[in-house]
C-alpha positions as CSV (number, residue, x, y, z in Angstrom):
1,A,0.0,0.0,0.0
2,I,2.9,2.4,0.8
3,G,4.5,1.7,-2.6
4,N,1.3,2.1,-4.4
5,S,0.5,5.4,-2.7
6,M,4.0,6.8,-3.5
7,G,3.5,6.0,-7.2
8,Q,0.0,7.5,-7.3
9,S,1.1,10.6,-5.5
10,V,3.7,11.6,-8.2
11,G,2.0,10.0,-11.2
12,T,-0.3,12.9,-12.1
13,A,2.5,15.5,-11.7
14,M,4.8,13.5,-13.9
15,V,2.2,13.0,-16.7
16,I,1.0,16.6,-16.9
17,S,4.6,17.9,-16.8
18,V,5.3,16.5,-20.2
19,F,2.2,17.9,-21.9
20,P,1.5,21.6,-22.7
21,T,-1.3,23.3,-20.8
22,S,-3.6,23.1,-23.8
23,E,-3.4,19.3,-23.6
24,R,-3.8,18.9,-19.8
25,G,-7.1,17.2,-20.1
26,K,-5.7,14.9,-22.7
27,A,-2.9,13.9,-20.4
28,I,-5.0,13.3,-17.3
29,G,-7.6,11.4,-19.5
30,S,-4.8,9.2,-20.8
31,Q,-3.7,8.5,-17.2
32,T,-7.2,7.7,-16.1
33,T,-7.8,5.5,-19.0
34,A,-4.7,3.5,-18.0
35,V,-6.3,3.2,-14.5
36,A,-9.5,2.0,-16.1
37,I,-7.8,-0.6,-18.2
38,G,-6.2,-2.0,-15.0
39,G,-9.6,-1.8,-13.2
40,A,-11.3,-3.5,-16.2
41,S,-8.8,-6.4,-16.4
42,G,-8.4,-6.9,-12.7
43,P,-12.0,-8.2,-11.9
44,I,-12.0,-10.4,-14.9
45,I,-8.6,-12.0,-14.2
46,A,-9.3,-12.2,-10.5
47,G,-12.7,-13.8,-11.1
48,L,-11.1,-16.4,-13.3
49,V,-8.2,-17.1,-10.9
50,L,-10.5,-17.5,-7.9
51,Q,-12.8,-19.8,-9.8
52,F,-10.0,-22.3,-10.4
53,L,-7.0,-21.4,-8.1
54,P,-6.5,-20.4,-4.5
55,W,-6.5,-16.7,-3.6
56,Q,-2.7,-16.7,-3.0
57,A,-2.2,-17.1,-6.8
58,L,-3.4,-13.5,-7.2
59,F,-0.5,-12.1,-5.3
60,W,2.0,-14.2,-7.2
61,M,0.5,-12.9,-10.5
62,L,0.9,-9.3,-9.3
63,T,4.6,-9.6,-9.3
64,I,4.7,-9.7,-13.1
65,P,3.1,-6.2,-13.9
66,I,4.8,-4.7,-10.9
67,G,8.2,-5.9,-12.1
68,I,7.6,-4.6,-15.6
69,A,6.5,-1.2,-14.3
70,F,9.7,-1.0,-12.1
71,V,12.1,-1.8,-14.9
72,A,10.3,0.5,-17.4
73,G,10.2,3.3,-14.9
74,Y,13.9,3.0,-13.9
75,F,15.3,2.9,-17.4
76,I,12.8,4.9,-19.4
77,L,11.6,7.9,-17.3
78,D,13.7,11.0,-17.8
79,E,14.1,13.0,-14.6
80,S,14.9,16.2,-16.4
81,R,11.4,16.1,-18.1
82,V,9.2,15.0,-15.2
83,S,10.8,16.9,-12.3
84,Q,10.3,20.5,-11.4
85,R,13.8,20.9,-9.9
86,R,17.2,21.3,-11.6
87,T,19.7,18.5,-11.5
88,G,21.6,18.7,-8.2
89,E,19.0,20.8,-6.4
90,R,17.7,19.5,-3.2
91,P,15.0,21.8,-1.8
92,P,14.2,21.5,1.9
93,F,11.6,18.9,2.9
94,D,9.0,19.6,5.5
95,W,9.6,16.5,7.7
96,V,7.5,17.8,10.6
97,G,4.5,18.4,8.3
98,A,4.9,15.1,6.6
99,V,4.9,13.1,9.8
100,V,2.1,15.0,11.5
101,S,-0.1,14.7,8.4
102,A,0.7,11.0,7.9
103,V,-0.3,10.2,11.5
104,T,-3.4,12.4,11.3
105,I,-4.6,10.7,8.1
106,T,-3.7,7.2,9.5
107,I,-5.8,7.9,12.7
108,T,-8.7,9.3,10.7
109,V,-8.9,6.3,8.3
110,I,-8.8,3.9,11.3
111,L,-11.6,5.8,13.0
112,I,-13.7,5.8,9.8
113,N,-13.2,2.1,9.2
114,N,-13.5,1.2,12.9
115,P,-11.7,-2.2,12.6
116,F,-12.1,-2.8,16.3
117,G,-15.9,-2.9,16.1
118,V,-16.3,-0.7,19.1
119,A,-19.2,1.8,19.7
120,V,-18.9,5.3,18.2
121,V,-19.1,6.9,21.7
122,S,-16.5,4.5,23.1
123,P,-13.4,6.0,24.8
124,L,-11.2,4.6,22.1
125,I,-13.1,6.3,19.2
126,L,-13.6,9.6,21.1
127,G,-9.9,9.7,22.2
128,G,-8.8,8.9,18.7
129,A,-11.0,11.6,17.2
130,A,-9.7,14.2,19.8
131,T,-6.2,13.2,18.9
132,A,-6.8,13.5,15.1
133,V,-8.3,17.0,15.6
134,S,-5.4,18.1,17.8
135,L,-2.9,16.8,15.2
136,F,-4.7,18.5,12.3
137,A,-4.7,21.8,14.2
138,L,-1.0,21.3,14.8
139,F,-0.4,20.6,11.1
140,I,-2.2,23.8,10.2
141,W,-0.3,25.8,12.7
142,W,3.0,24.4,11.5
143,E,2.4,24.7,7.8
144,L,1.4,28.4,8.1
145,R,4.6,29.3,9.9
146,T,7.4,27.1,8.4
147,D,9.5,28.6,5.6
148,A,9.2,25.5,3.3
149,P,5.7,24.0,4.0
150,M,4.8,20.6,2.6
151,L,1.4,22.0,1.6
152,E,0.9,25.8,1.0
153,L,-2.4,26.1,2.9
154,R,-2.8,29.6,1.6
155,M,-3.8,28.0,-1.8
156,F,-7.2,27.3,-0.2
157,K,-7.9,31.0,-0.3
158,N,-8.4,30.3,-4.0
159,L,-12.2,29.6,-4.0
160,I,-12.0,27.7,-7.3
161,F,-9.3,25.4,-6.0
162,T,-11.2,24.8,-2.8
163,M,-14.5,24.1,-4.5
164,A,-12.9,21.7,-6.9
165,I,-11.3,19.7,-4.0
166,G,-14.7,19.6,-2.3
167,T,-16.3,18.4,-5.5
168,R,-13.8,15.7,-5.9
169,F,-14.4,14.5,-2.3
170,L,-18.2,14.4,-2.9
171,G,-17.8,12.7,-6.2
172,F,-15.8,9.8,-4.7
173,L,-18.0,9.8,-1.6
174,G,-20.8,9.0,-4.0
175,T,-19.2,6.6,-6.4
176,T,-17.4,4.2,-4.0
177,A,-20.6,2.6,-2.9
178,V,-20.8,0.9,-6.2
179,R,-17.4,-0.7,-5.8
180,F,-18.3,-1.9,-2.3
181,M,-21.9,-3.1,-2.6
182,M,-22.2,-4.3,-6.2
183,P,-20.0,-7.3,-5.7
184,I,-22.1,-8.3,-2.7
185,Y,-25.3,-7.8,-4.7
186,L,-24.1,-9.9,-7.6
187,L,-22.4,-12.7,-5.6
188,S,-24.6,-13.1,-2.6
189,V,-28.0,-11.6,-3.6
190,R,-28.0,-12.7,-7.2
191,D,-25.8,-15.8,-6.7
192,I,-23.7,-15.2,-9.8
193,G,-20.3,-16.9,-10.2
194,E,-17.0,-15.0,-9.6
195,A,-16.0,-15.1,-13.2
196,A,-19.3,-13.7,-14.4
197,V,-19.3,-11.0,-11.7
198,G,-15.9,-9.9,-13.0
199,G,-17.3,-9.6,-16.5
200,V,-20.3,-7.5,-15.2
201,L,-18.1,-5.2,-13.1
202,F,-15.8,-4.7,-16.1
203,L,-18.5,-2.5,-17.6
204,T,-17.9,0.3,-15.0
205,S,-14.1,0.4,-15.9
206,L,-15.0,0.3,-19.6
207,G,-17.3,3.4,-19.2
208,L,-14.6,5.1,-17.1
209,G,-11.9,4.6,-19.8
210,V,-14.1,5.7,-22.7
211,A,-15.4,8.8,-20.9
212,A,-12.0,9.7,-19.5
213,Q,-10.4,10.0,-23.0
214,T,-13.5,11.8,-24.4
215,S,-14.0,14.3,-21.6
216,G,-10.2,15.0,-21.3
217,R,-9.7,15.9,-25.0
218,L,-13.0,17.7,-25.4
219,G,-12.5,19.6,-22.1
220,D,-9.3,21.0,-23.6
221,R,-11.2,22.4,-26.5
222,F,-14.6,23.5,-24.9
223,G,-13.8,23.9,-21.2
224,E,-13.7,21.5,-18.3
225,R,-16.8,22.7,-16.4
226,L,-19.3,21.6,-19.1
227,F,-18.2,18.0,-18.8
228,A,-17.9,18.0,-15.1
229,V,-21.5,19.1,-14.9
230,I,-22.6,16.4,-17.4
231,G,-20.7,13.8,-15.5
232,F,-22.3,14.7,-12.1
233,S,-25.8,14.8,-13.8
234,V,-25.3,11.3,-15.1
235,L,-24.0,10.2,-11.7
236,V,-27.2,11.5,-10.0
237,L,-29.3,9.6,-12.6
238,T,-27.5,6.3,-12.0
239,S,-27.6,6.8,-8.2
240,V,-31.5,7.1,-8.5
241,A,-31.5,4.0,-10.8
242,F,-29.6,2.0,-8.1
243,I,-32.3,3.0,-5.6
244,T,-34.9,1.1,-7.7
245,F,-32.9,-2.1,-7.9
246,T,-34.5,-5.3,-6.5
247,I,-33.5,-8.9,-6.1
248,D,-35.1,-9.6,-9.5
249,T,-33.9,-6.6,-11.5
250,A,-33.1,-7.7,-15.1
251,M,-29.4,-8.2,-15.5
252,W,-29.3,-6.0,-18.7
253,V,-30.6,-3.2,-16.6
254,V,-27.9,-3.8,-14.0
255,M,-25.2,-3.8,-16.7
256,A,-26.6,-0.7,-18.4
257,V,-26.6,1.3,-15.1
258,L,-23.0,0.1,-14.3
259,L,-21.8,1.2,-17.7
260,A,-23.5,4.6,-17.3
261,N,-22.0,4.9,-13.8
262,G,-18.5,4.4,-15.2
263,L,-19.2,7.0,-17.9
264,A,-20.3,9.4,-15.3
265,M,-17.1,8.8,-13.3
266,G,-14.9,9.5,-16.3
267,L,-16.9,12.6,-17.4
268,W,-16.5,14.4,-14.1
269,N,-13.2,13.0,-12.7
270,V,-10.9,14.1,-15.5
271,P,-12.2,17.7,-15.9
272,N,-12.2,18.1,-12.1
273,N,-8.6,17.0,-11.8
274,S,-7.7,19.3,-14.7
275,I,-9.4,22.3,-13.0
276,I,-7.4,21.6,-9.8
277,M,-4.1,21.2,-11.4
278,G,-4.7,24.2,-13.6
279,S,-5.3,26.5,-10.6
280,V,-1.9,26.0,-9.1
281,S,1.7,26.8,-10.2
282,R,3.9,24.1,-11.8
283,E,6.1,24.0,-8.7
284,S,3.0,22.6,-6.8
285,F,2.2,19.9,-9.2
286,G,3.7,17.1,-7.0
287,I,2.1,18.0,-3.7
288,I,-1.3,18.9,-5.3
289,G,-1.2,15.6,-7.3
290,A,-0.8,13.8,-3.9
291,L,-3.6,16.0,-2.5
292,T,-6.0,15.0,-5.2
293,N,-5.2,11.3,-4.6
294,L,-5.6,11.8,-0.9
295,T,-9.0,13.4,-1.5
296,R,-10.0,10.4,-3.6
297,N,-8.9,7.8,-1.1
298,V,-10.5,9.6,1.9
299,G,-13.7,9.9,-0.1
300,N,-13.5,6.2,-1.0
301,V,-12.9,5.2,2.6
302,A,-15.6,7.4,4.1
303,G,-18.1,6.4,1.3
304,Q,-17.5,2.7,2.0
305,A,-17.8,3.2,5.8
306,I,-21.0,5.1,5.4
307,A,-22.6,2.6,3.0
308,S,-21.5,-0.3,5.2
309,A,-22.8,1.3,8.3
310,V,-26.2,2.0,6.7
311,V,-26.6,-1.5,5.3
312,V,-25.4,-3.3,8.4
313,G,-27.5,-1.1,10.6
314,V,-30.7,-1.8,8.7
315,M,-29.9,-5.5,8.6
316,A,-29.3,-5.5,12.3
317,A,-32.5,-3.7,12.9
318,D,-34.3,-6.4,11.0
319,G,-32.7,-9.1,13.1
320,F,-29.9,-10.1,10.6
321,D,-26.6,-9.5,12.5
322,I,-24.6,-11.6,10.1
323,P,-21.6,-10.8,7.8
324,L,-22.7,-9.5,4.4
325,G,-21.0,-12.4,2.7
326,E,-23.4,-14.9,4.4
327,I,-26.7,-13.6,3.0
328,A,-26.6,-15.9,0.0
329,G,-29.6,-18.3,-0.1
330,N,-31.5,-16.4,2.6
331,R,-34.3,-14.5,1.0
332,A,-35.3,-12.6,4.1
333,A,-31.7,-11.5,4.7
334,S,-31.4,-10.5,1.0
335,D,-34.6,-8.4,1.3
336,S,-33.1,-6.7,4.4
337,F,-29.9,-6.1,2.5
338,M,-31.8,-4.4,-0.3
339,S,-33.7,-2.2,2.2
340,G,-30.3,-1.0,3.4
341,W,-29.1,-0.7,-0.2
342,R,-31.9,1.7,-1.0
343,L,-31.2,3.9,2.0
344,A,-27.5,3.9,1.2
345,Y,-28.2,5.1,-2.3
346,I,-30.5,7.7,-1.2
347,L,-27.5,9.2,0.7
348,V,-25.3,8.7,-2.4
349,T,-27.8,10.6,-4.5
350,A,-27.6,13.4,-2.0
351,F,-23.8,13.4,-2.2
352,S,-24.0,13.5,-6.0
353,L,-26.4,16.4,-6.0
354,L,-24.1,18.4,-3.8
355,G,-21.2,17.6,-6.1
356,L,-23.4,18.6,-9.1
357,L,-24.1,22.0,-7.4
358,L,-20.4,22.6,-6.7
359,S,-19.4,21.6,-10.3
360,I,-21.9,24.2,-11.6
361,L,-20.5,26.9,-9.4
362,T,-16.8,26.1,-10.1
363,K,-15.4,28.3,-12.9
364,P,-11.9,27.1,-14.0
365,Q,-8.9,29.4,-13.9
366,H,-5.5,28.3,-15.1
367,T,-2.5,29.9,-13.4
368,N,0.4,27.7,-14.6
369,Q,2.3,27.5,-17.7
370,G,2.4,24.5,-20.1
371,G,4.7,21.5,-19.9
372,S,7.0,20.3,-22.6
373,N,5.9,20.6,-26.3
């Protein structure tokens, strides 16, 4: 997870550094399409492997693409093109800010996931929350006073930048429920095999990849806000469609909504990222690229935690205090799951509507200069 996070944090900055400003959407769209290809192939390969081989085989297989990426990155990437510093320069690093922010984020994620299964008002949760808030306050105090801050907090005075970050958080808060609940719906409620489930989930990644390329390139020509608004509009519609799902919903309807949901993700994600990166200087690409990934990950974690809490809470109220993976073959438990599903997607629809509102209000402004031509 640490290695993956390090790669994600600098990936966006590296990609847009070699493209001119006029092609920023194209650059981010290409990166997102690559993510979508990985997301599309992953469920299919994993489904086939788990159908015939033990789960340990998946991790052995991961060493192949990881090894190829390492070799390619080491020998092909040109530091002079993707880095913002001159050769030999070593700017000061904000170790205090890095450590405090890392500890704060770690505690926050643990609190959201609550792996201990304790009550929300327990001393452990309350103490952890107080610690996280205190550390966050310390981080802000330090970043505003140090000469070389890890994150220039004064950038948040830029209303466009702040609104775009908020939009991004709401977008992932609303989309992550699909990745969390849809496999349970297909495997346990609909009793579909792992390989077939991988094929169905592939449609979301397919839509993401297609829309990412389209919105990125067209956003460069016609402006990012239009496609962000269209993306969130489609996201709202798919969220409403998910509310109507039942145990017997036709599979072609499920597949169509998943494809549309993937298209929505690609339509709003790439323009939003382009707006964020276009509102800061080139020297900030690295840290802001990391911030956009952090926003996505926190949105994903929070969205999964909220969806899980809603579904589990509804099922517990109905007398089904069982793991979600054990509802297969139990019609009453499946009905209870679907009740929680509908309530969760009502919340998802609300998050999506807020994201749509922010995307309408966000007017892009580009302050940096282009990359290499």
